[in-house]
N, C-alpha and C positions, 0 to 999 in steps of 0.2 A: 483484399481477398477475403471471401467468406468461406468458412469451413463449417460444414454440418457435422454434428456429433450425434450419438444416440440421444443426447439430452437437449442440445440446443445448438443454434448457429452462433458462431463467434467470428467477429470481423474487426479489422483494424479501424479505429476511429480516426477521422480527419479533423481539420480545424473547425469545420461546420458542426461537428459533433461535440465540441468541447463543453458546451453548456449542458448537454444531455449527460455527459460523464460526471460533471460536477453535481448535477441534480440527483443522479443515482447514488453517488458516494455519500452525499449529504443525508439522504433518506436512509441509506443502508446503515449508517453509523449513528443514527439518532439515539439508539439504546445501547450502543457499544460501551463496555465498561471504561475504556480509556477515554473515549470522547466525552463521556459523562464527567470524568474527572477533570479533563482539560477545560471543558466548558460547562460548568455546573448548571447554569440557567438554561432552560430548554429553548427559550426564544433566542438567546445569544448563541446557543449551539447551532441552531439552524442558520443563523446569519453569518457566523464566523467560519463554519466548516469550508465553504467555498474558498475563502481566503487561505485556509490551511492547505487545501488540495491544489489550488491553481498553480503555485510555483512548480509542483511536480509535473503538471501537464506541459508547462512551458520550458522544462529542462531540455537542454540540447540533446540528451540521450534518451528522452522519453518515448515510450510506445504505449498508446492507450488502446484498449479494446472494449467493445460492447458485446453483450450476449443476449440471447433470447429475443424478446420484443422490446429491446432497450430496457431490460430488467436487471442487468448486471453490468458492472464495469470494473476494469482493472488497469493499473498503470505500472509499467515495468521500466527500469532504467538499466542500461548496460554500463557496467563500471569497469574501468581498466585496472590492471594490477597497480598497486601503489597509490590508488586514488580513493577518495571517499565520494559518496554520491552527491555531495553538495559543493564540491570544489569548483564546478563549472557554473554554479549559480551566481548571478551578479548580486552584489550587496543590495539590500533593500533601500529604497529611496529614503532620504532623511525624514524621520517621523512616520515612515511607512508602516512596517510590521508592528512596531511597538504601539503606535497609536491605534491601529486597527484592533489589535487583540486586547488592549487595555490591561487590566490586572491579570488576565489570563496569560499574558505574555511571559510572566515569571515561571509558570508551570511549563509552558512550551520550551523555554530556554533550558530549564533544569532537565527536562526529559531529553532534549537533544544532546546535552552535555553528558548525560548518563549513557546514552546509546552509542555515541560516536566511538568510544574506545572498543566497543564490542563488535563493531562492524569489521569483518575480515578484509584485509587488503593485500593478501599475498598473491592472489591470482585474479584474472578477469572473471567476472560473474554477472549474472542478472540479479537485480534487486527488485523485490516486489514491495514497495512502500504502502500500497493500498489496493484492496480488492473488496468489492461489496455487491450485495444483491438486495433489492428492495424487499421490504418486510413480507409482503404476501407471497413472495417467490423463494424465500430462503428455505433450503432443504430440498429443492427441486432439481438439483444437479447442475445448476448454472456455474457455481464456483468450481466444481470439478471440471466442467467443460472448458472454462477459461484456463485453468491450470494445465490440463492436458494439452490444450492448443499451443501454449507457449513453451511448455517444458519438453514436448516432443522435438521441437526445433532446437532447443537448448542442448538436448542430448545429442542430436545430430551434429551440432557444432562443437561438442565437447565442453560446454559451459556449465559451471555449477550455478546454484541459485541460493539467495539469502533473503530472509524476511524476519520480521518481528510479529509474532502472533499476539493479538490484543485481547483474546478471550479463550477460555478452555475449548469452546466449540470450534473456533477457527484453528486452534492448535491441533485438535483431533483431525480436522480435514487435511491439514498439511502433513501430518504424520502418515495419513493414508496415501499421500502422493509422494512419499519418499524422503520428506524432510526429517531431520533429526534435531533434537535440542542441542544448541551450541552453548554449553555452560549453564549456569544457574539463571533463573528469571531475573529481570531487571525491575527494580522498584524505585520510585522517587517519592520520598516522604510517605504520604498516605495513599499513593497511587495504587491501582490494581497492577498485578504483575504483567510484564511483557516477556514473551519467550523468544529470544533470538534462535533462529533455526537455519540449518544449512542442508543443502541437498547436492551431493556430488553428481556429476553427469552419469546417466545410466547408459551403458553400452548395449 
């Protein structure tokens, strides 16, 4: 279903759109502070980000959305009470993730271990692991359109939402859409801060 907003059209991506979603997220996060820390080499950042995002798209609970003229993308997961977003993910094939990410794998593992205990599990909720807009269209309202599109339905269903903001700019966007900081920011070694954020359903 396509929903037109004052800013942009937002629609649910299907399997044929998967590469478009990966391409948008890769471009959108090329200058993101966390992506730069995880993948310091620019060429490796472009090569490895699709491997980072693809498991989210193939998660059994994933919903992917596109916005504008394929200029923005978001991935949401519906998480049941008592679960973590990665419980339903199959284990990576032998030599899979570690060999793909190489020495960057240690940073990915440390980050995951630091974030896992901060993820709330007391009630069912939506989890937004990634949302991005390509460089030339950032600030044009596409992120707000994607948030409103999914959060309106979450509110109707009585679902809360959780995310980790990876930059001050994205944190400010989420604050405007009803998210609140959930404790102190998370840092791993010399990483930039990530802000766990929670949004109760709005009635």
